[in-house]
DRENDO-1510 file (C-alpha; in Angstrom, 1 decimal, always signed):
<recs>
REC; n; res; u; v; w
REC; 1; MET; +111.7; +68.9; +106.2 .
REC; 2; ARG; +115.2; +68.0; +107.2 .
REC; 3; LYS; +117.9; +69.8; +109.2 .
REC; 4; TYR; +120.9; +71.0; +107.4 .
REC; 5; GLU; +124.0; +73.0; +108.3 .
REC; 6; ILE; +125.4; +75.0; +105.7 .
REC; 7; MET; +128.6; +77.1; +105.5 .
REC; 8; TYR; +129.6; +79.3; +102.8 .
REC; 9; VAL; +132.6; +81.9; +102.2 .
REC; 10; ILE; +131.8; +85.3; +100.8 .
REC; 11; ARG; +134.5; +86.8; +98.6 .
REC; 12; PRO; +136.7; +89.3; +100.5 .
REC; 13; THR; +136.3; +92.0; +97.9 .
REC; 14; VAL; +132.6; +92.4; +98.7 .
REC; 15; LEU; +132.1; +95.7; +100.3 .
REC; 16; GLU; +131.3; +95.6; +104.1 .
REC; 17; GLU; +128.2; +97.5; +103.5 .
REC; 18; ALA; +127.0; +94.8; +100.9 .
REC; 19; ARG; +127.7; +91.9; +102.9 .
REC; 20; PRO; +124.3; +92.0; +105.0 .
REC; 21; GLN; +122.5; +92.0; +101.7 .
REC; 22; VAL; +124.2; +89.0; +100.3 .
REC; 23; ILE; +123.5; +87.1; +103.6 .
REC; 24; ALA; +119.8; +88.2; +103.7 .
REC; 25; ASP; +119.3; +87.3; +99.8 .
REC; 26; LEU; +120.5; +83.8; +100.6 .
REC; 27; ASN; +118.5; +83.4; +103.8 .
REC; 28; GLU; +115.4; +84.3; +101.7 .
REC; 29; ILE; +115.9; +81.2; +99.5 .
REC; 30; PHE; +114.9; +79.2; +102.6 .
REC; 31; THR; +112.3; +81.3; +104.3 .
REC; 32; SER; +110.4; +81.9; +100.9 .
REC; 33; ARG; +110.1; +78.1; +100.3 .
REC; 34; GLY; +108.8; +77.3; +103.6 .
REC; 35; GLY; +112.0; +76.7; +105.4 .
REC; 36; GLU; +113.1; +77.8; +108.9 .
REC; 37; LEU; +116.4; +79.5; +109.8 .
REC; 38; LEU; +117.4; +78.2; +113.1 .
REC; 39; ASP; +120.5; +79.9; +113.6 .
REC; 40; VAL; +122.7; +82.3; +111.5 .
REC; 41; ASN; +126.2; +82.6; +112.7 .
REC; 42; GLU; +128.7; +85.0; +111.1 .
REC; 43; TRP; +132.3; +84.0; +111.7 .
REC; 44; GLY; +133.7; +87.1; +110.2 .
REC; 45; MET; +136.9; +87.5; +108.0 .
REC; 46; ARG; +139.1; +84.7; +108.4 .
REC; 47; ASP; +142.2; +83.2; +106.7 .
REC; 48; LEU; +141.5; +80.4; +104.4 .
REC; 49; ALA; +143.3; +77.0; +104.6 .
REC; 50; TYR; +144.4; +77.5; +101.1 .
REC; 51; GLU; +144.1; +80.1; +98.4 .
REC; 52; ILE; +140.8; +80.1; +96.5 .
REC; 53; GLN; +140.5; +82.0; +93.4 .
REC; 54; LYS; +143.6; +84.1; +94.4 .
REC; 55; HIS; +142.1; +85.0; +97.7 .
REC; 56; LYS; +143.8; +84.2; +101.0 .
REC; 57; LYS; +140.9; +85.3; +103.1 .
REC; 58; GLY; +137.1; +85.0; +103.2 .
REC; 59; TYR; +134.0; +86.0; +105.2 .
REC; 60; TYR; +132.4; +82.9; +106.7 .
REC; 61; VAL; +128.8; +82.3; +107.5 .
REC; 62; VAL; +127.3; +79.2; +109.1 .
REC; 63; LEU; +123.5; +78.5; +109.0 .
REC; 64; SER; +121.5; +75.9; +110.5 .
REC; 65; VAL; +118.2; +75.4; +108.9 .
REC; 66; ASN; +115.1; +73.1; +108.5 .
REC; 67; CYS; +114.2; +72.9; +104.9 .
REC; 68; ASN; +112.7; +70.8; +102.1 .
REC; 69; ASP; +114.8; +69.4; +99.2 .
REC; 70; GLU; +113.4; +72.1; +96.8 .
REC; 71; ALA; +115.0; +75.0; +99.0 .
REC; 72; ARG; +118.4; +73.1; +99.5 .
REC; 73; ALA; +118.7; +72.6; +95.8 .
REC; 74; GLU; +117.8; +76.1; +95.0 .
REC; 75; PHE; +120.2; +77.4; +97.4 .
REC; 76; ASP; +122.8; +75.1; +96.0 .
REC; 77; ARG; +122.1; +76.4; +92.3 .
REC; 78; VAL; +122.2; +80.0; +93.4 .
REC; 79; VAL; +125.4; +79.9; +95.2 .
REC; 80; ARG; +127.2; +78.1; +92.3 .
REC; 81; ILE; +126.0; +81.1; +90.0 .
REC; 82; ARG; +126.8; +84.0; +92.5 .
REC; 83; GLU; +130.3; +85.5; +91.9 .
REC; 84; ASP; +130.4; +86.7; +95.4 .
REC; 85; ILE; +130.4; +83.3; +97.0 .
REC; 86; ILE; +133.8; +81.4; +96.5 .
REC; 87; ARG; +133.0; +78.2; +98.5 .
REC; 88; HIS; +130.0; +76.4; +100.1 .
REC; 89; LEU; +129.2; +73.3; +102.0 .
REC; 90; ILE; +125.8; +71.6; +102.7 .
REC; 91; ILE; +125.6; +68.9; +105.5 .
REC; 92; ARG; +122.7; +67.1; +106.4 .
REC; 93; ASP; +122.3; +67.1; +110.3 .
REC; 94; GLU; +121.4; +63.6; +111.6 .
REC; 95; ARG; +121.1; +64.8; +115.0 .
</recs>
């Protein structure tokens, strides 16, 4: 198991009531594969540094997780497919 810090941006057009379900679905990828969520930090709606897919704002979520390579790869695959995620970044934490 390795520690990762993951950031993703949810499309601003996703309804406020639907956001918790999106976050729970993505968190479930790790927990169902033996991973451990260390911290879930919702930064909220923020301005993007540059326009992405004609959006100027996005809802930021930062995760800190311990997981295996299978869970990380599955998360990466799923967020690339989902239309409600406009950007993501996965960084291995060496600390």
